[in-house]
C-alpha positions as CSV (number, residue, x, y, z in Angstrom):
1,M,109.7,30.5,56.6
2,N,108.4,33.9,57.5
3,V,105.6,34.6,54.9
4,V,105.6,38.4,55.3
5,E,109.4,38.6,55.0
6,R,109.6,36.3,52.0
7,A,106.7,38.1,50.2
8,K,108.4,41.5,50.8
9,N,111.8,40.2,49.8
10,I,110.7,38.5,46.5
11,I,109.0,41.7,45.5
12,L,111.6,44.2,46.6
13,K,114.9,42.2,46.3
14,P,114.0,39.5,43.7
15,S,117.5,38.6,42.4
16,Q,118.9,38.1,45.9
17,T,115.8,36.3,47.1
18,W,115.8,33.9,44.2
19,E,119.4,32.9,45.1
20,E,118.2,32.2,48.7
21,I,115.2,30.2,47.4
22,K,117.4,28.1,45.2
23,N,119.4,26.9,48.2
24,E,116.5,26.2,50.5
25,Q,115.5,22.7,51.2
26,L,111.7,22.8,51.0
27,S,109.2,20.2,49.9
28,I,106.1,20.9,47.8
29,S,103.9,20.3,50.9
30,D,106.1,22.7,52.9
31,L,105.5,25.4,50.3
32,Y,101.8,24.7,50.2
33,L,101.4,24.8,54.0
34,S,103.7,27.7,54.8
35,Y,103.1,30.0,51.8
36,V,100.7,29.0,49.0
37,I,97.5,28.3,51.1
38,I,98.1,31.5,53.0
39,L,98.7,34.0,50.2
40,A,96.3,32.4,47.7
41,A,93.6,33.0,50.3
42,I,94.0,36.8,50.0
43,P,92.3,37.1,46.6
44,A,89.7,34.5,47.5
45,I,88.6,36.2,50.7
46,C,88.7,39.6,49.1
47,Q,86.6,38.4,46.1
48,F,84.1,37.1,48.5
49,I,83.9,40.5,50.4
50,G,83.8,42.5,47.2
51,S,81.2,40.3,45.5
52,A,78.9,39.8,48.4
53,F,79.0,43.2,50.2
54,V,80.4,45.8,47.9
55,G,79.2,44.7,44.5
56,Y,79.7,45.8,41.0
57,S,78.3,48.7,38.8
58,V,77.9,48.1,35.1
59,M,76.4,50.8,33.0
60,G,74.7,52.5,36.0
61,V,73.3,49.2,37.3
62,H,74.6,48.1,40.7
63,Y,74.5,44.4,41.7
64,R,76.0,42.0,44.2
65,L,76.2,38.3,44.4
66,G,74.3,36.6,47.2
67,I,76.5,35.6,50.2
68,F,76.1,31.9,49.3
69,N,77.0,32.4,45.7
70,A,79.9,34.7,46.5
71,L,81.3,32.2,49.0
72,A,80.9,29.3,46.7
73,Y,82.7,31.1,43.9
74,S,85.5,32.2,46.2
75,I,86.0,28.6,47.5
76,I,86.0,27.1,44.0
77,S,88.4,29.8,42.8
78,Y,90.7,29.2,45.7
79,V,90.8,25.4,45.2
80,M,91.4,25.9,41.5
81,T,94.3,28.3,42.2
82,L,95.9,25.7,44.5
83,L,95.6,23.2,41.8
84,G,96.8,25.6,39.0
85,V,100.1,26.3,40.8
86,Y,100.9,22.6,40.8
87,I,99.8,22.1,37.2
88,V,102.0,25.0,36.0
89,A,105.0,23.6,38.0
90,L,104.4,20.2,36.3
91,I,104.5,21.9,32.9
92,A,107.6,23.9,33.7
93,N,109.3,20.7,34.9
94,A,108.2,18.6,32.0
95,L,109.5,21.1,29.4
96,S,112.8,21.8,31.1
97,P,114.9,19.2,29.2
98,K,113.8,20.7,25.9
99,F,115.5,23.9,26.9
100,G,118.7,22.4,28.4
101,S,117.4,22.7,31.9
102,E,117.5,20.3,34.8
103,Q,114.3,18.6,35.8
104,N,113.4,19.4,39.3
105,L,109.7,19.6,40.3
106,I,110.4,21.2,43.6
107,N,112.4,24.0,42.0
108,A,109.7,24.5,39.3
109,F,107.1,24.7,42.1
110,K,109.2,27.3,43.9
111,A,109.4,29.4,40.7
112,V,105.7,29.3,40.1
113,T,104.8,29.8,43.8
114,F,107.0,32.8,44.5
115,S,106.3,34.5,41.2
116,M,102.6,34.5,42.0
117,T,103.3,36.6,45.2
118,P,102.5,40.0,43.6
119,S,99.2,38.8,42.2
120,W,98.1,37.2,45.4
121,I,99.0,40.3,47.5
122,A,97.3,42.6,45.0
123,G,94.2,40.4,45.4
124,V,93.3,42.6,48.3
125,L,92.0,45.0,45.6
126,Y,89.2,42.6,44.9
127,I,87.5,44.1,48.0
128,I,86.7,47.1,45.8
129,P,85.7,45.4,42.5
130,P,86.4,48.4,40.2
131,L,90.1,48.4,41.4
132,S,90.5,44.7,40.6
133,I,91.8,45.6,37.1
134,L,95.0,46.7,38.9
135,V,95.7,43.1,39.8
136,I,96.9,42.8,36.2
137,L,99.8,45.1,36.9
138,A,100.9,42.9,39.8
139,G,100.6,39.9,37.4
140,I,103.0,41.6,35.0
141,Y,105.5,42.1,37.7
142,G,104.9,38.4,38.6
143,I,105.9,37.5,35.0
144,Y,109.1,39.5,35.5
145,L,109.8,37.6,38.7
146,F,109.1,34.3,36.9
147,Y,111.6,35.3,34.2
148,L,114.3,35.9,36.9
149,G,113.5,32.8,38.9
150,L,112.7,29.9,36.6
151,P,115.9,29.9,34.6
152,L,118.0,30.2,37.8
153,L,116.2,27.5,39.7
154,M,116.1,25.1,36.7
155,N,119.7,25.8,35.6
156,T,118.7,26.9,32.2
157,P,121.4,28.1,29.8
158,K,121.2,31.8,29.2
159,D,120.6,31.5,25.5
160,K,117.5,29.4,26.1
161,A,116.1,31.1,29.2
162,L,113.8,33.6,27.5
163,V,112.2,31.1,25.1
164,Y,111.7,28.6,28.0
165,V,109.9,31.3,30.1
166,I,107.8,32.4,27.2
167,V,106.6,28.8,26.4
168,V,105.8,28.1,30.0
169,L,103.9,31.5,30.3
170,V,101.8,30.7,27.2
171,L,100.9,27.3,28.5
172,T,100.2,28.9,31.9
173,I,97.7,31.3,30.3
174,I,96.0,28.4,28.6
175,V,95.8,26.5,31.9
176,Y,94.3,29.5,33.7
177,I,91.8,30.1,31.0
178,L,90.7,26.5,31.3
179,I,90.6,26.8,35.1
180,G,88.4,29.9,34.6
181,F,86.1,28.0,32.4
182,I,85.9,25.1,34.8
183,T,85.3,27.4,37.8
184,S,82.5,29.2,35.9
185,A,81.0,25.9,34.8
186,I,81.0,24.6,38.4
187,F,79.6,27.9,39.7
188,V,76.9,28.1,37.0
189,S,75.9,24.4,37.4
190,A,75.8,24.5,41.3
191,P,72.4,26.3,41.5
192,A,70.9,23.9,39.0
193,I,72.2,21.0,41.1
194,R,70.8,22.5,44.3
195,G,67.5,22.9,42.5
196,M,67.4,19.3,41.6
197,M,67.9,18.2,45.3
C-alpha cells in the first residue's frame, strides 16, 4: 500500500476509497506496519520538536520542556496511540451485533485506522504549539470519515448506522481521555522514578 496515495485518497475521495478499502485483503499487522506506525509517528515527532525546541507561551511566559522530557512524552503518546487504535477497533467490533452489523475485527480496525488519517497528518502543526488547536478541525473531518467508513465496512443497516457511529465515538472519546490520563500519569511519575534510582 502506498501510504501517501492512500492518505490523500481517503481525505479527498473518501466514498470511493472506502469501497476500495472494504475489498482489500489486509491483516491488522499489515495495517500497523504499512500505515499506522508511519502516520501516527507524525504527531509524536512534531510534538517532540514543538515541546523541546519551540515551546509554549502562556500569559506572556514562555517555556519549553527539556529534551529528555519532551522525548519521553512523545514516545509514551506514540505507544498509547498505537494501543488506542486497537482498543477502539475492539470496541467497534464488539458492539457491531447490537446494531445489526457483521463482526469483523479487521474491518473495524480499517475503519478506525483510516479515519484517523486527517488527525495524524495535521499533527505536523504540533511543531508550532499555538497552531496545534487546528488539529481539532482535522479530527472533526476524521469523525466524518468514520461515519462514512464504519457502517460500510461492518455492513450496518442504514437505519442503525448513525447510532452505531455515535456510540462508538462516545466510547472512543472515553478511551482517549483515559489514555491521556495514563500518559500524563506515566510522564509525571517518570521523573520521580528516576529520582529514586
